[in-house]
FIVOPA-331940 format. One record per residue (C-alpha): x, z, y. Coordinates in steps of 0.001 Angstrom, whole numbers, padded with zeros to 6 digits, always signed. Layout:
BEGIN
XZY/...
This chain:
BEGIN
+094934+100504+095967/+095143+103502+098206/+091760+104811+098986/+092135+107036+102416/+088784+108966+102113/+087117+111384+104762/+085694+114559+103849/+083498+115511+106537/+083425+118848+108060/+081461+121265+106105/+081685+121689+102345/+082004+119996+099287/+078641+117892+099434/+079615+116021+102867/+081783+113578+100899/+079849+110050+101046/+078050+108946+098174/+080703+105755+098037/+083630+108529+098831/+082737+110484+095614/+082317+107250+093425/+085827+106222+094516/+087314+109374+093569/+085891+109664+090482/+087787+106694+089182/+091040+107367+090776/+094127+108178+088598/+095442+110497+091113/+093439+112439+094056/+095413+113950+096860/+093961+116823+099037/+095841+116779+102449/+095965+120469+103419/+097728+120934+106822/+095510+119110+109672/+092215+120702+108925/+090125+122857+106631/+086437+123104+104988/+084523+125760+104272/+084921+125995+100639/+088360+125893+098340/+090296+123449+096253/+088369+124827+092932/+084749+124122+094313/+085877+120697+095421/+087543+120197+092064/+084074+121313+090389/+081991+119153+092585/+084093+115982+092359/+084856+116488+088956/+088631+115516+089248/+091916+117325+089530/+093347+117742+093161/+097028+117362+093978/+097633+119417+097231/+099490+117637+100011/+101071+119535+102608/+102796+118176+105707/+105999+117706+104087/+104755+116032+101302/+103091+113601+103383/+105364+113243+106379/+109238+113256+104064/+107739+112298+100757/+105061+109951+101001/+106459+107684+098034/+105363+110176+095718/+101982+109337+096792/+102040+105939+097064/+104003+105869+093368/+101956+103383+091441/+099406+102902+093734/+099638+099047+093433/+098685+099141+089795/+096424+101837+089723/+093748+103884+092009/+095048+106932+094260/+092874+108574+096767/+093771+110631+099427/+091461+112794+100980/+091109+114213+104473/+088691+116894+106187/+086818+115001+109020/+088052+111311+108940/+090926+109722+107889/+092108+108456+111445/+091810+112297+112668/+095854+112460+112665/+098517+110147+113215/+100090+110799+110022/+097594+109186+107947/+098033+105821+110157/+101436+106145+108878/+100603+106658+105039/+098853+103274+105697/+101670+101511+107237/+104098+102601+104296/+101731+101859+101945/+101444+098137+103986/+105107+097480+103711/+105046+098264+100001/+102315+095443+099365/+099959+098174+098162/+096467+097421+099627/+094071+100273+101103/+090718+100945+102173/+089339+103540+104363/+086199+105299+103826/+085179+107204+107297/+083446+110482+107547/+082468+112469+110305/+085110+114465+112357/+085185+116921+115375/+085922+114037+117610/+081985+113004+117167/+080333+116068+115560/+080977+117934+119131/+078174+115872+120402/+075848+119007+118813/+076728+121163+121670/+074396+118533+123765/+077460+117150+125844/+077620+113389+125770/+080069+111554+124004/+080700+109049+126495/+081765+111302+129288/+084521+112767+127345/+088080+111962+128409/+091115+112534+126937/+091377+114962+123657/+094061+117661+124037/+095540+120204+121648/+096384+123987+122641/+099437+125535+120251/+099937+129211+119813/+102553+130240+122180/+105573+132389+121713/+107915+134640+123143/+110044+131661+124294/+107957+128827+124030/+104777+128270+126511/+104111+124636+126866/+101707+124087+129804/+102124+120239+130182/+099084+119302+128303/+096874+120554+131267/+097858+117602+133379/+095707+116068+131149/+092766+118348+131661/+093446+118057+135160/+093130+114501+135315/+089635+114669+132903/+088326+116876+135556/+089270+114300+138639/+087413+111705+136602/+084377+113627+135851/+084879+113856+132082/+084871+116844+129611/+088079+117879+127529/+088073+118280+124074/+090443+120928+123085/+091607+121168+119840/+092947+124524+118661/+096180+125186+116884/+097289+126056+113401/+100334+128241+112946/+102166+128026+109299/+105121+130256+109364/+107615+129481+106315/+108504+132501+104169/+111408+131130+102392/+112481+127798+100699/+112650+127184+096872/+114807+124690+095606/+115107+123018+099032/+111390+123129+099709/+109994+125042+102097/+107090+127431+101198/+104628+128279+103780/+102995+131810+104855/+098780+131535+104711/+098094+129682+108158/+096499+131145+111463/+094291+129323+113232/+093429+129731+116853/+090134+130859+118182/+088396+130322+121027/+089033+133447+122921/+092895+133089+122168/+092748+129533+123933/+090857+130761+126681/+093202+133520+127493/+096053+131369+127188/+094175+129022+129851/+093877+131743+131975/+097259+132258+132188/+098203+128688+133027/+095603+128924+135961/+097389+132332+137384/+100688+130493+136867/+099840+127427+138555/+098376+129780+141806/+101761+131721+141845/+103669+128291+142190/+101273+127603+144725/+099477+124834+143250/+095632+124277+143190/+094493+124708+139679/+092306+122299+138427/+090174+124980+136208/+089372+128370+137491/+087773+131460+135793/+084298+130424+136721/+084787+126584+135062/+082081+125967+132403/+083048+125587+129055/+081781+125279+125509/+083137+126930+122068/+082297+125847+119138/+083116+127114+115506/+082821+125742+112220/+080895+122582+113226/+078977+121076+110264/+078520+124102+108414/+075715+126264+107772/+076829+129154+109937/+078323+126985+112683/+078357+128462+116296/+077800+127166+119734/+078508+129517+122677/+078736+128211+126475/+079860+130324+129388/+082722+130642+131978/+086288+130447+130921/+086253+134389+131643/+084000+134935+129326/+085140+132840+126501/+088120+134754+126502/+086376+137958+125199/+083303+135687+122803/+083811+136104+118986/+082658+133175+117171/+083866+134347+113509/+086205+132635+111561/+088055+128992+111812/+087824+126265+112537/+087288+126252+116470/+087160+124006+119008/+086788+124345+123082/+085514+122045+125761/+086509+122261+129121/+083307+120506+131194/+084265+118028+133780/+082434+119424+136657/+078657+118273+137357/+076473+117797+134407/+073587+115732+133487/+070376+117518+133527/+070106+116332+129869/+073379+118055+129326/+072180+121416+130444/+068864+121359+128721/+070739+120445+125314/+073309+123113+125789/+070528+125668+126673/+068915+124248+123456/+071850+123945+121026/+072080+126313+118256/+073818+128609+120639/+074484+132265+121930/+074977+131015+125403/+076544+133626+127061/+076586+132191+130394/+072980+132304+131542/+072518+128325+131598/
């Protein structure tokens, strides 16, 4: 059987009891390494799980999935995902491949940023469509995701922005790409790009759905002991320092419920907006 197992958001101990039991009896255990990251490294996970881990990068999962699924019809294979297994479409594709090969699968869920983001005090049912913000380059500066932010704002719903990861290819060895250590986008970098989009829209004569004064919430290392939350305007977010990755940014959907305002001010945060 193929087991898709969520690891949660913090460290090695965030795996569920059920998930840990499965990991310890599987013949092979893969750790997906490209959609997210825990606060601890591979060695600490191996020590706690009492199993050797095989690292699976994007190329391995998307182009060489047959290697992961090999013999999964006669033995147990685990595929570990930071957060929840369905946090990325690639993982659904792996399940579809297994099904077509007649390999049974089982999913063991865990917390992901999609629900843990409620720790800041904003109510989950008031979130609209989630967007991703990628690193801009000199020649590629996409703004299309901003249409979804605008739609959410019009509907009075919050927007969770998942912040980008950049892994440059340093060289190729025997036909396989070798990646440099990844860079993770911070809340202030995301806010700076958003501010530039706002200015671009004004230059084009458009009325931006978000302004420098729009209330936002920045989150860092949600689920970890050193989790940080900061609330303030988009302009203030462009200079806030929340430390190391992973970061997420929420653009609020306009007027907040009184409970949301109270929870924001109470959340373990360094509120920079004078809530």
